[in-house]
N, C-alpha and C positions, 0 to 999 in steps of 0.2 A: 584594499585587499591586494595581495601579491599576485603576480602573473601565474604562479604555480597554483594558488588557490582558485583563481579564476578558471583555469583549465580544469581543475578538479570539479568545480561546480558545473561547468558545461558538460563534462563527461558524465557526471552523476545525473543531471537532468536528462541527458540523452539516453543513458542506460535504463534508468527507472521509467522514463516516459515511453521507451520502446517496448517495455514489457507487455503492454496491451497488444502491440503489433505481433509479437512473438506468439502470444496465446492464440490470436486469430489465425495466424499462419498454420500453427500446429493443428488447430481444429479443422481448418479447411483442407488439410493434407492428410487426414486419416486418424489422428489421435483423439481419444475421448477425453472429456474433462477429468475423469479419474486417473487416466494414464498420465495426463499432463501434470496433475498435482503430485502424483507419486514420484515421477522422474524429476520434476522440479525440486521437490524437497530433498531427494537423495543427492542430486548434484550440488544443491546449495549447501548441504551438510558436508560433503566431501571438500568443497572449496573452502568453507570456513574452518574445517579441521586443519587443512594445510596452512591457512593464514595464522591460526592460533599456534600451531606447532612452530612456525617460522618466527613467531613473536615470543616464543618461550612461555606460552600460557597453557595452563592445565585445566581440564574439565573440572567442574565443581565436584566436591565429595560429600557435601551435606545432603542428607535425605530430604530435609525440608526444602532446600533449594530445588532439588529435582522435582519434588511435588509441585512447587509453584511453576516450574518450567513446563510441566505437563499441561497445566491449565493455560499458561501463556501461549504455548505452541498451538493449542487448539483454536484459540480465538484470534491470535495474531498471524497464524500461518495456515494451518490446515483448512479451517472454514473459509476464510476470505480467498485463498488460492483456488479452492474448489468452486466457490460461488462466482468468481470472476470468469472462470472457464465455462461454467454453466451459462452465465449471462451472455457471454460473447458468442454463444452458438447462434443467437438470433438477433444480436445487436452489434453495431459497428464498434471497432476498437476505440475510435475517438470518443464515442459516447461513454464507454467504460472509463476512459481517462478523466472525463469531466466529472462523472459521478463519484469517482475515487476522491475528488477534491472536497467532497462533503464531510469527510471524516472529522475535521475540527468542529463542525456544527454538531455532529453526534456527540463528540467529546464534551462540548459545553452543555448540551442537553442532559447527558448522563450526570455531569457534575451538579447540575441544578436538581435533578431527581434525587441524587445521593446526599445533597446538602454540602458538597465540598466546594461549590462555587456560590458564595453568598455575598450580599452587598454589591452586586454588579451594577456598574453604571448603565444608564439607559442606552448608551451607544452600543455596548456589547450585546445587550438584549435585542436591540434593533437589528444588529448584524445577524443574529440568529434567525430572526423572522425573514430578513432580506435573503439570506442564503437559501433557506428552504423555499422561499418564493421563486428563486431562480431555478430550483430543482423542479418545481411544479411547471414552470414555463418550459423547461426542457421536455417534460413528459407530455404536456398539453392534453390532459385527459378529456377536455371538452371537444377535441377534434377526433374524428374517426381515424385520421392518419397519425394520431398521437403515438407516443412511445410507451405509454403505460401498458405494462405486460408483466408476466411472471419473470421474464428475463431481466427487465429493468429492476424489479424488486430484488432479484438475486444480487445485482450489482450494488444496490443501496444496502442490502444486507451485509455485503462484504465490507463496505465502508463503516457500517455500524459495528461490525465485529472488531475491526481495528480499534475503534473507540473504546469498546468494552475491554479489550486487551490492555490498552494504555492505562485505563483507570486501575485495572488489577495490578499491572506491573509497577505502577507508581507507588502502590501500597505494599506490595509483597516482594518485589525484586529491586531493592535499593542499593545493593552492592555494585559499585561501578568498577571494581577491580577485574582484570582479565576479561575485557568486553568481548573480544573475539571468541574466546573459549566459551563464555556464557551464551553467545549467539549460536555457536556451533552446537552446544548442548540443546538449546531450544529447537534448532532445526532438526536435530536428531530425534527429538520427541515428536516433532511435526511429521517426520518421515514415518514414525510408528503409527501416528493417527491416520496418515494418508494410506498406508498399506491396508488398513481395514476396509478400504473401498475396492480392493483388488478383485473380489468375487463379482463385482458389477462393472468392472472396467472394460470388459469385452475383449475380443481378440485384437491383436495388434495388426493394423493394416495401414501402416504409415510409409511415406516415401522419404527421400533424403531431405526434402524441404522441411517436413515436420520434425525430423530428428535434429536437424540443424537449429530449427527455431526453439525447440524445447531445451536444447543444450545451451543456447545463448541465454534463454530465460533462467535456467538454473545456475549456470556458472557466472554470467555477467550480471543479470538482473536481480539475482538473489544472493550471490556470494561476493563478487568484486565490489558491488555497490556499497556493501557494509564498510569495507576498508576505505573507500573514497570518502564516505560520509564521516567515518571516524576521524580520518585525518583532517577533513575540513573543519570539524568541530574543534579538534585539538589546536589547529592553527589560527582559526578565525572566530571561534565561539559558536554557540548554538543558534544565535539570532541569524548570523550569516548563512549557516547551514539550512535553517528553516526556510530561507528564501527559495530554495530549490523547489519546495512544494508548490509554489505558484507557477512554476514553469512547466510542470508535468502535463496539465491539460492541454497547454499550447503545443507541446511536443507530440502528445498522442494524437491530437486532432490533425496536426500537420502531416505526420507520418501516415496516418490512415488515409488522408485525402490524396497524398502524393503517390504512395506505394500500393495502396489497395483500392484506389479510385472510389473511396467512400464520399458520399455526398454530405456536405455540412451546410445545413440551411441557416438562414438568418436567425430563426427562432432559437436554434441550439447554440449558436454563437452568442446571442444575446443572453440566453440563460446561463452560459458559462461565465460571461462577464459579471452577471448579477451574483452568481454563487461566489466567485472570487472576491467580489466587493464585500459581500456579507462575511466571508471568512476573514478578510482583512480587518473589518470592524470588530469582530469578536476577539481579535488578537491585540487590540489596543490595551496598553498597560496603564496602570494608574488606579484601577479598581482593586478591591481586596482580592488577593490571590493573584496568580500569574496567568498569562495566556496559555492556552493549551498548545500541544505540539502542532506543527504545520502538517499539511495533508500527508506527507510521507516522512515524518520525523518522529519516531518513537523515542523513548528514553535512550541516552547514549549507549547503554550496555547492549541493547537489542534493536539496532536499526534495521529492521526487516519489514518495513511497511512498503514494499514494492508490490505492484498490483496483485 
């Protein structure tokens, strides 16, 4: 891998992994989950529109394509963005980053249910079981101090929503031309979905920290990351780009511990290791069909799986 690609990978892991930190800061300094989702989608849309225009790419004109983008935006952006913000109201940003890494497990499970993943080798099926076992270890429902709660379920729901979106996009959005314009269009639809929550968003009572955090989340964590990921795939291929997904939990846990003084126990770290091991096992090639996208790597045309 070239030095430039290495720097892109490092920047991508930092920007995507820091998204959970920005959400937590925005929540702690006065913004509601609905407000964060609306502003994030709007800023992400603006950033991607600028990138698309600079690349000479136009928004799609097909009504059918826009119809598919409406559904993709709901499950790949509006729902998970909102659920991550809701979940982080009561759970640490590092936990959110770890649970985000379960997306490939949900993708494989959905593939099994839909019949698109058949003839799997035992190793991949074992990886699915191991990965979810790691999730249970993180929650520790057998302990009174465990993390099992509605907030935790919201974070898992966000990861599962990404998986639903990937399965849908793999079938309905197969045109890889003008990827930045397609992603801008998808984010535009996500902004429309997010604005439906405006009546329950509440009054704005945010300070400069919250405004700076949500700006970084929208511009850097939702817009610029697409460009970096797109270039990494173009230069090094999807396998190299997918490696970033394994770095995100490490980045989110580290940033949460260092900057937010979040306590990371041995059980959570062990659960994270088990989850990542399970994800790695599910991505082993050689079985019928190909491995699913990495935790934060949707199809090349819509790389918008940041937290």
